[in-house]
N, C-alpha and C positions, 0 to 999 in steps of 0.2 A: 548367583548370576552378577552377570560385567555390568560393572556400573554404567548410568550413559553417560554420552560426550557431554562435555561443557561447553557453554559459550563463549568463543575466543571474541578477545579486545576487541579485534578490528570489528564484528558481528555490532558492541554494543555501542563504541561511539558511531557507526551508521543506525544505529535505532535513535539514539540519542539528533541526530541532525534529521533524520527522516522527515518528521512533521515537521519542525521548523522549514526547511527549504520547499518544504509543499502548499504552503502559504505562501513564503518570503517571492517565489518564482513569478504565482501570478499577480501576487499583489503587488509587487514591484514593477513588473512591465505592464501593468494592465496604466498602473498610474503613471507611465512613462507617454503612454499611447492615449494624446486629448481624444476623448472623446467615445473613448470604449465602454461601456456599460458590460461589466461584468454580471449583470443578473441576466441579462438575456442572449448573449456572446458566451461560449463555450473558451474553457482553455484551450483547446485546441488554436483557437482563433488565433491566438495573439503569436502564433509559432507557422500560420497561414504563408506562405510566396508573401500575399501584401501586405504584409502586417509589416511596421516601419520599427519591430521589437523585437523581429523574426530567430532573430539570434542568440536575441540573449534566452527568446522563451524555452527556445532551443537545447540551451545548454544548462538548463535546470532541469526538462524535458532526461538529458542526459545525466546529468547529476542523480536525478531518482530511482533512472534508471539499475544503476551504475550502486547505489546502495540498497537496491533489493538485492540484488546480485550478489553483493557481499552477505548481506540475511539467509541465501541461499546456500551458501556456501560452507560458511563461519557460524547460523548456528544450528550447532549441532546436534543440540541439544531435539529441536525437532524431528520427529521423524522421516526418516529417507525420504519416501511419498510428498509429504509436503514439501519440503524440500526444495522438491522435482518438481511442484506444482509453481515454488519463488520464483525456479529457475525461469518457468514460461510464463511468467507476469512480467521476469526484468526482459523477457528478448522478444515479448512485442510493445513492451512502453518501447526499448528501441525501433522495431519495426514502428508503431505509430511516428514517431521522431522523422525515423528517413522518409516516411511517407505521408507527408504532413497534407490536412485537405484546406484546399480554398475556400476563403468567404466567401463568393458568388457558383457554389459547385459541392459538389459532392466528389470526396473522395469513395472509390467503395474498401480499395488495401486500406485505407488508415481506418473506418468503419470495422472492417474485419480484425483491424489488429486490437482498435479500442472497446471492441466487444468482447474481444477476449482475452482480453484484458482488465476489462473488470467483472468479469465472470468468475477470473482464477481469482482474481483477487479478493473475490468476497467467499471462496471455496477451498482455500490453501490448507484452513485450519483443518479440515474436514479430514484432511491427509493428514498433518501432522500431529493428531491425536496421539497417546502416549494412554495405553492402559495398566502399564506398572505400578506399583502400590508406592510407587520410591520417584513416580513422578513429580513436576511442579504441577501443584494443583490449576495452572492455569491451561493447562496440554490435558487432564481429563477431562472425560467423557463430557462429565455434565455441566462446562465449564466450554470447552467445544462448540456444544446442543445451542447453548446459549446466546452464544458468542453466534455462529450462524444465523441462529435467528433475526438476527440486528444486522448482521450483515447480508441476507437476505432480502431485509427489509429496503433499506437505501438503493440496494443494486437494483431491485425489480422496480421503483419506484421511478430511478433513474430513466433506467433504461423504457418505457413508459410515456415518459415527459420526454424521451430523449425521441422517439419516432411520432411525436406528437407534431409536421410544420408548424404548427401556430399556439407552442408552446413561450411563457412570456418570461418563463422563470429555469431556462432550462442552465443557463449558467451555475444560480441559485446554488442550485441541486448539482450541478459535479461536484463543483465547490464542495461539496457538504460530505460526499461520497468520496470523494479523493482525499479530504484530509482525515475523515473517518479510518479509512484503508489502512490507510498509512500510520495513525494513532498508535491504528489492533494492534498491525505486526511490528510496530515499536516496542509495544506495551509489554505486549508474550514476551521478546527475547530483552528485558529491562526486569522481568520479573523471575522468569530464570535464572538471567543470570545475579538476581540480587539474594534470592533461596539459594545455589550454590555458591556462593558465596559466605551464606548463612550457615550454610551445611558444616563446609568445609574449614570454618573455626569453631565449629563447633557449641554457636547459637541456637540456632534450629534444629530437630532433629524427626523433622516430617517433613511433609509437603504440603499443610494445607498454609492456604495465607494466614501473615506473620502480620501484627500492628505493630504499627510506631516506628 
């Protein structure tokens, strides 16, 4: 059996930065916009043409998109179909950044990219699953299934709230879903890298979770 490819160091670095930049982007940009309400306004509003912090939030969007792109290319332990879906996630993220939505209006192009982004972000792990006995436990079917249930719950809840014009907490839910998705991807990459490092040094011989 051909050994699984390992996680490249650059993917590990991207995984460490991912969740941090996810929160830092909207937190810093929101703090610099007087009167901005993170509970009722979306993250995309921070990058709208009317936003005083448009370019700052846009820069964070581009950074996040690039980190996902790095994972798609260099998180080589993931099954190829899963990495392709992550590539789609990155491209959709670039797309919603290039086509921002206005504060008082709707951009259908932005909305299409955003919906595709959240849908792909919530489902990529289904395509990254590994059925091999030597695969890291986080990529095995039972772990992927459990994660997918959680991902779907968050994503569907957010999309329902987003579709309701009278929702008063859309900003809160978008932040929860966005952070959860970034954190999960980073966790998968880092767990795979940790297990592979231990296997390489002879510390662990199985792909089950390791304590300590």
